[in-house]
N, C-alpha and C positions, 0 to 999 in steps of 0.2 A: 600334379593334382589332376584328377580326372573328373570332369563335370558330369559324367554319366553315372558315377558311383557315389553313394552316400550323399552328404549335404554339399560337398564341394568346398566346405569351409575347413581351414586348418589353422593351427596356431602359428604365430610368427615368433621365431627364435633368433633374433639378431645377434645373440652371443655366439652361436655356432653355425648358423646358416648365412653364408656370405651373400646369397640372394636377398635374404630378408634384411640384412644389415645395409646393403646397397639401396634397397627400396626405402628403408627408414630414412637414410641420409637424403635421398632424393625428395621425399616428402618434407623433410625438415628444412632443406636449403633451396628448393626450387619453387618460388612463389607462383610462377606461371602454371606449373603442374598442379598445384593446389587449387588455383582458380579454375582451371579447366574441369576439375572433378568436384568442385564445390566443397573442398576440404579447407577448414579454417586452420590458422596457425596453432590455435589452442588445442586442436585435436591431436597434433603430433609433436609439438615442441616439448611438452613436459616429460616425455618418455626417455629414460636412460636404459642402456643395455644392462640386463641382469645376468650375472654369471651363473651358469648351470653346470658346466663341465670344465675341469682343468686338464689340459692336454700338454704333456711334456714338449717343450720347444715352441709351443704356440700360446701358452698361458690360459687364462680363464675367459678370454674373449678371442677365440680362434678366428671368428668371422672377420673381426677388425684387423687381426694380424695378417690374414691372407689378402684382405682388401688393400692394405698398405703395401704388402710385399709385391703383389702383382700389378700395383698401380692401376687399380680398377677405377673407372671414372663415373659409371652410373649402372643402374640395373639393366641397361641395354647392352652392356659389354659381355655378351653371352659366352664367347669362347673362353675368356678368362674366368668367368663365373663357373663354368663347367669344370675347369681345372681346379679352382678353389674348392668346389664342392667335393670333387673326388678325393683330394688330399685331406680335407678337413674331416669328412665322414669316415675315411679309412683310419686315420690316426685317432680320431675320437672314439671309434667303436672298439679298437683293439688296445689302445693305450690310455684313453681318457678315464678319469676318475670323477665320480659325481661330487659336486659341491652342494647342490640342492637335494631335497628328498629325505630330510631327516625323519619326518613323520612317517614316511613309508619304509624306513629302514634301509635306505640305499645310499645315504651320505657316506662318502669314503669308499664306496664299492666301485669296481671297474664297470664301465658302461656295458660291456658285453654280458656281464652277469646281472646288472641292474635291470636291463631290458626284460629278462625273463621273470624277475621278481615282481616288477610293476605289472607286467601282463597278467601274471597269475592272481595278483591282488585285485586288479580291476575286474577280472572275470568272477572271482569269488564274491566281490561286493556288488555284483550285478551292474557294474558300470560299463561293461564291455562284453562282447562275445567273439569267439573265434570265427574268422571269415576267410574263405579261400577263393583265390582267383588265379587264372593262368599267369605265367611269368610275362607273357606278351599276348597280343591279340591273336585269337585262334578263330578261323573262319571255317565253317563246315562246308561239305561239298554242295550243300543246297544254298550256300551264300549267307548263312546266318552266323552271327557272332555267338561263340560258345561260352558257356559258363561252367563252373565246377559243380558237379552234382555230389551231394552228400550220400555216399553209399558205404556199406560194410566193406572194409579193406584191410588187407594184411600189409604190414610194413616191416622192413628190415632196418634195424637201428645201427646204421654204419657209424654213427657218431660215438658209439660206446668207447670211453677213453682208452682202455687198455688195448682194444682192437685197433683203434685209430693210431695209437702210438706205435704199434708194431708195424703197421703199413707205412707210417711216416718214416720210421727208421729205415725200412727197406727201400723206399723211394729215394731217400737222401744219400744212400750209399752207392757211389758209382761202381764199386767193385761187385756189388750184389745185383744192381739193377741198371741196365744201360738204356738211356733215352735218346742218345745220338745228338741231341741239342740241349743247351741250357734252358731254352724256352720251353721245351717239352717237359723237362724235369720240374721247372717252375710251375707249369700248368698242373701237373699231378700233385705237387705240394699244395697248391691253392685248393684243389678239389678235396683233398683229404681234410683241409682246414674247415671247409664249409659243408661237406656232405654229411647229413645227419640221417633222419628217417627217409626211407624211400619206399613208395608204394610198389610192392613186388607182385601183386596179383590183379587179375581181372576176371569178370564173370562171364565172358563169352570169347569166342574165337579159338583158333588152334593153339595147342601148347601142352605142356606137361601139367597134370593136375597137382595142386598143392597137396602134399601127402596127408596132412592133418585136417584138411577141409576141402574135400574133393568137388565142391560146387564151384570152386575157383580154379583158374589155370594160372601158371606163373607167366608174368608178362615177359616179353622177348628180351629186354635189356638185362633183366635179372637172371633169366635162364641162360644156358650155354656159356657159363663163365668158367667152368673147368672141363668143358667137353674135350679140350685138347688132350686130356689124359686118355680119352678113348682112342685117339689116333694111334696110340702106342700098342694097342691090342687088336684093333679092328681087322688087321690082316689075318689074324688067327681065328676070327669069328665069322667073317663074311666069305661066302663061297668064291673060289678062284679056279680058273682053268689050270694054271700052273704057277710056278714061283715068280714069273714075270707079269702075271695078271693082277694089277692093283685096282681094277675097276669094280670088282665085287659083283659083276653081273655075268661072269662067264662060267661060274660053277653053280652047284646046287646046294651046297652046305658048307659048314665050317670045316676047315682042314683038320681040326681037332675033334670033330664030331659033336660039337656043343650045340644044343638047341636054344633058341631065344628064351623060351620059358624057364630054362635052367639058370639064367643069369639073374639071380635074386640079389637083394641087397647084401646078404651075407657073403655071397660069392664076390661081389664088388669090394666088400670090406677086406676080404682075404687078399685080393689083388692089389688094391690101392692103399690099404691101411695096415697091411701086414698082420691081420688078425688070424685067429685060429682057423684051420681048415674045417669048413662045414661038412661034416660027414654025411649028411642026408641030402646033399645037393645033386647027387647022381652023376657028378663029373669026377673022373679020376683025379686024384691029387697031383699026379704027374702032369696032367694037362693044365690044371690051374697054376702049377708052379711055373710052367712055360709062360703063361700070361703075366704072372707077377714078375718074372725075370725080364720079359720084354718091356714092361712098364718101368722097372727100376733102371734098365739100361738106357732107355730113350729120354725119360723125364729128368730134369725139368725142361720146360719149354724155353729154348734160347731166344726165340724171336717171334713176335706177333706183329703183323703190319695192319694198320687200320686208319680210319679217318680221324682228323683232329677233333671232330665234333663228338667222338665217343670217349674222349679222355674224361669228360665230366660225368660219365655214367658207366657204360659197359666195361671199359678197360680198367677203370679204378675198382669197379665191383669185382672184376676178375681177380685182382690182387687181394681184396678183402676175403673173397670166398676161398681162394687157395689157402689163405692164412687160417680160415675157419676149419677147413677140412684137414689141413696138415699143420696144426698150431706148433707142434714140436719139431717140425722138419722144414725150416725155412729154405733148406737146400732144394726143395721141390717147388718153391714159388717161382713165378715167371722171372727170367733173367734179363729180358729186354722187350720193350715195346717201341715200335717206330710209328709215328703218326705223321700223316701227310695231309696237305690241303686238297682243295678241289681242282678240277681241270677246267681251264678256260680255253677257248679257241680264238686265236687272233686278238687276245687281250680282252675278250668279252665272255661273260657267262654263257654257257651253251643254251641256246634257245631255238625251238622249232620255228618261231615266227621270224627270227633273224636268219635262219638257214644254216647256222653254224652248229647245229646239233648233229654230231657225226656218230653213226653206229659203227661198231668194230668191223662188221662184215663189209660195209661199203668202203671203209677206210682201206682195207686190204685188197678188195677185189671189185668194188663197185665203180660207178661213174656217175657223177652229178656235178652240175655247175650252179653256183649261187653267187649273189652279189652282196658284198658286205662293205658298207660305207664307200660305195663307188668302185670297189675293187672286185674284179672277177676272180673267183676261186674255184678251182676244179678239184673235186674230191675223188679219191681213188688212186692209191699209190701201190704199195706192196706191203707184205708183212714186215720185212726188214726196214724199209724206209720209214714206215709208221713207227716202229719200235725205236729207231734211232731218233726220230723227232720227239717222241715221248720222253726218252732218256734226256734229251737236251732241253726239255720244257721246264725243268726245275724240280727241286725236292723239298723236303722238310715241311714246315708248317705253312709256308707261303703257298698260294694258289699257283699251280703249274700252268704255263701258257703254251699250248700246242700251236706251233707255227706251221701253217700249210706250206709256206715258202721253204722252210727247212726240209720238210718231207719231199717237196719237189726236187730240191737240190740233192737230197740223199739218193734218189733214183739214179741221177746222172753220176754222182760220185761213186756209188757202188759199182755201176756198170763200167766206169772208167778203170777202177781198181781191178776189177775182174779181168778186163782185157789186158792190162799191164802185167798182171800175175801170169796169165796164160802165155804172154809173149816172153817173159823173162825165164819161164821154166820149160819152154819148148827147146827142142834140140838146137835149133838155129840160134835162139836167144842165149842158151848156156854157152855156146861156142864163142860168143862175142864178149863174155864176161871173164874177169880174172877169177882164179881159184886159189888165191893165197890163204894159208891158214893163219890162225891168230898170231903166231910168232912173227909173221912177215907183214902184218898190218901197217899201212902208212898212217899219217896223222888223221886223215878223214875217215879211214876205216875204224880207227880207234874211237874217234868222236861219235860216229854213228852207232857203234857197238855199245858205247857207254850210254848214249842217249836212249837207246832201246831198253837197256837194263833199267834206267831211271823211270822210263814210261811204264814198264811192267810193275815196278815198285810202287809208283804213285797210283796206278790203276787198282792194284790190290788194296792199298790203303782206302781208296775211294769206295770199293765194294764193301770193305769192313765197316765203313762209316755210313753206308747206305746213301752215298752221294752219287747218284747215277748221272747227273749232269757232269760231274767231274770225271766219271768213267768215260763218258763220250768225249770229254775234253782231252784227257791224258791218253786214253786207250785207243782213240780213233783220230781225232783231228790233229793233236800234237804229234801223235805217232806217225801219221802220214806226213806231217810237216817235217819231221826229222828226216824221213826218207827223201822228201823233195829237196831239202837242203844238201843232203849227201849227194844226190844225183847232180845238182847244180854245181857243187864243188868239183865233182869228178869231171864234169864237162869243162870247167874252167882250167883244171889241171891237165886236161886231155888224157885221162886215163879211164878204162872201163870200170864199171861197178864190180864189186866183189860178189860172186855167186853165193858163197857161204853166208854172207850177211843178208843178201836178198832172200835166201831161203829161211834164215832165222827170222827176218822181218815178217814174212808171210805166215810162218808157223806161229809166232807169238801173236800176231794180229788175230789169227783164227781162234786161238785159245782164249785170249783175254777179252775178246768182244763176242764170243759165242753166246753168252747170256742175253745179249742185246740184238745182234744181227745174226741170228741162229742159222738161217738157211744159207746166207752168204758164207759164213764160217765153215759150215759142213761141206759146202761145195769146194771151197779152197782146200780144205783138209783132205778130202778123199779124191776129188777129180783133178785138182791142180798139183797138189803135193804128193798124192799117192800114198798117204798115210793109212795105216790099218785102223779099223774100228771107227767110232764116232768121236768127233772133237769134244763133245760134251762129257766124254769119259776120260779125256786126256788129262794128265797131271798138269798142274800150274807150272809155267816155265821156271826152271831153276836158274836164278841169276845171282851173280856175285854181288856183294855189297856195292851199290852204285857209287862211282867216283864223282861225288857231288862237285868237288873242286874243279876237276877236269871238264865236266859238262858245263859248269858255270863259265869257265874260261872260253869254251867254244861259243857259248851264247854271247859273251862279252865281245868276242871278235866280230860276230855278225852284227851285233847292236852298234858297234863303232862304225862299221861299214855303212849301215843304214843311216846313222847320224850324220856322217860326213856327206853322204849323197843328198840328204835333205837340206843340210846347211849350205851345201854348194849351190843347190838350186835357188835357195833364198838369196844368197850372195850375188848370184848372176842377175837376178831380177833387180836388186838394189843398184848394181853397177850399170845395168842397161838403162835405168832411168836417168843416169848421169852421162849416158852416151858411151859407156865403156863396154865393148862386146868381146874383149879378150877372154880366152879360155882360162879357167882356173886350173893351174897345174900343180901347185905345191900347197900343202896344208900343214898346220902345226897342231899337234894334240897335246893339250895341257893335262897332265895326269897327277892326281893326288892319291896318296896312300893312307891319309887319315882325314878326319873331319874336324871343324872348329869346335871349341869347347861348348858353345851354346848348342851346336848341332848334336854333339854327343849327349848332352843333358836331355834334350827333347826326345831323342831317339830311345834313350834308356827308359824315359818315362812312358813312351808309347809301348815299348816292349813289355813293361811291367803290367800294363793294362790289357794286354792281349795275349797273356800266357796260354790261354786255352784255345788260341787260334781264332777267336771271335772278336770282332771290332765293335766296341760299344757304340750305340747310336749317338750318344752325346760326347764322343771322344774329343771333338774340337773344343767344346766348352771346357772339358777337363784340362786340355792343353793350355787354354788361355789362363785358367786359374793357376796352373802350375808355373807358367812362364812369368806371371806377375810377381811371384815370390822367390823363384829360383835365382841364385846369385849369378849364374852364367847367362840366363835368358832375359832377366828383367832389364829395364832401361832401353838403351839404343838398340840392343840385340833382339828385343822382343818381337818386332815385326818380322825379322829374318827367321827367328825360331818358329813362329807360327806359320810363316810361308813354307818352311821346310816340313813342318808337321803336316800341312795340307797335302804337299807333294808326296810325302811318305805314305800317308793314309790312302791316297789314290793308287800308289804303286802296290800297296798291300792288298788291295782288292783284286789286283791282277796277278801278282806273283806270290802273295802270302806274306804275313807279318814277319816271318823268320828272315826272309831275304830283304824286305823293304826297310826293316829297322836295324839291320846289322851296321856295325861301326867300321868294319873293314871287309875285305873280300878274300875268299879262300883260294886265291890264285895270284900269280905275279902278272900284273897288267902289262908291264913293259915286255917281259919275256914272251907272253902270248902274242903280242903284236909283232915282235921282232922275229919270232920263229916262223911266222906266216906272212912275212913282209911282202913277198912277191904276189901272193894271193890277194892280200888286203889292198895293195896298191892298184891292182887291176880291177878289183871289185869296187873300190872307191871311185874309179874312173878319173884318177889323177896320175901325174908322173912320179910324184914322191910325197912322202910325209915325214915329218920330223917330230920326235917325242921330247917333251920337256916336263920335268917334275915340278910340281907347283906346291909350295907350302900350304898347309891347311887354312891359315888365316889370311892368305894373300889373293885368293881368287875364288872362282865359282865352281871349280872342279871338285868332285867328291869321288871316293872309291867306287869304281865301276861305271862312273858317269863323267867322262872327260869333257873338257871344253875345246871347241874347234875354232881355230883362227886361220886366217888366210895370208899368204905372203905375196 
């Protein structure tokens, strides 16, 4: 209710407004409240709730239903009342059916339809008039609140049923339209449901004139919704110096000799709509055929990247207008939209007053110091370190957080890697390395080789999914981590690194990270490796199908080493408190090859809920509901099942649902440890370890996660 508009008086509907129902109950039951405001008992006690709408699942008194369901205590319980309002109004509008309104002809009619009927009747009877206002407060540059002016206006009726149905079908089909996240697809679906008339013109400013009413121009969000089609022919229309000049400013005319004034609507119809050749256009048919061929070759648009705020208008309008221009050719409609959030710096919205508003030129080559929350931050990195920090900032609909610390560390990391690469590929460096071919690889050679293949595989998947944070994770940080592990293992085994694997590592790193750290990658490619051409033109590395089982076994080996060392330190501290300072020399590893029945049940449930790789926000609540009824989980096992669920969900965020929710592991745990017993013993910093198999229901060990005991 806005006290600045209208009378400020509204009707109370305690049948469907939980706020109104809560207020009515407070007036009826709170004597002190009535006394404070001079309200007598007779003013409120006689009133009963009058049903207006019947909502499936909530009944004809939805407000009371939600009041009881959420255990609301009073009209001051704002958070719960907001939740109740959102659920009630949504369900009521889309699913509710009118109980009242027989005289107005809406009894038995859905609420969404009844609203328009009643509005039309009230306007016709002179009881109401149409009033427009901004969706939220709008302040002009002069500081005044803006109102809606009633002007002549052209609208596009996006809500037309057959048109909207075609777009809805396109949006909901993952094979035809890629959105990269379920949340983005849901957002498009919701916009198609509510987008109706849209004001598509304005009477001032720059823009394309409305063809049928040239005193108006097309407003910016409605314009440029199929301009991507022009990209497919622009290189044949705009002047270029040569075949490699795509700037359009190096030549003086179209390569095909076409003049701008010759590009009439009939010419565009020939190119884009496959209509008849316009004989009077002055352009040879052969030239127009080349334009049409180029359009047909390149279109449709595979991907358009834009901000999430444009889903509700420009991007959805682009879908509608493609369907309008090519109604019989859905194969030409956009195949994918990727929407991203905004960029924050150090967890805060960029602001000039805060100092964290960073321009691109100063990020890559400037120098500035500012203080943010007591922390001194120096701006000015390099192109590659800035790009690596941006890739690591986050993707998808969430706001990305640019970390200046990550950019700082990236400078040092890239410099260190460059020095290492130059050292390894120098004549002196190569002389110190082994040159074994693949057939002579030892265990650690094979491990590093397989890990690199897996990293390339995961990085390619991340690019395909537009997950640039994962690109940085798998293609840079984990990729370098595999090299570090390989190097450490070779040191412990007292053997040199393999030159062929070092070169493969550098070559693959340059290729898979060239879209992100382009200058570093090009330098490694040409100056360090001596490869021909540019790395950006190099083919993606050809890798064999990654041996997931073998890579997982190597990760298992290292994880057990880390686990033993951590547990050993903890055990030493416990013993020291009791005065025992003896070294721990022998450990026992309890290993299990299967999980308990309740464990299997909860993991299978989790896997079923995360089939698309996304973890639902309310997954723990779902697990609790499942565990209360499942035969294996309910009763005394319930707390253990939920504890395991929480651990598995936490692991899934790190390693992915496929690994975290598996019931067994794709490798032999005992064989892995036994085959590398000497390495593991030294790395664990003990004299020996013993392996014992543990039945699933008798201990805490699970596949891939042994229990450590001390002798």
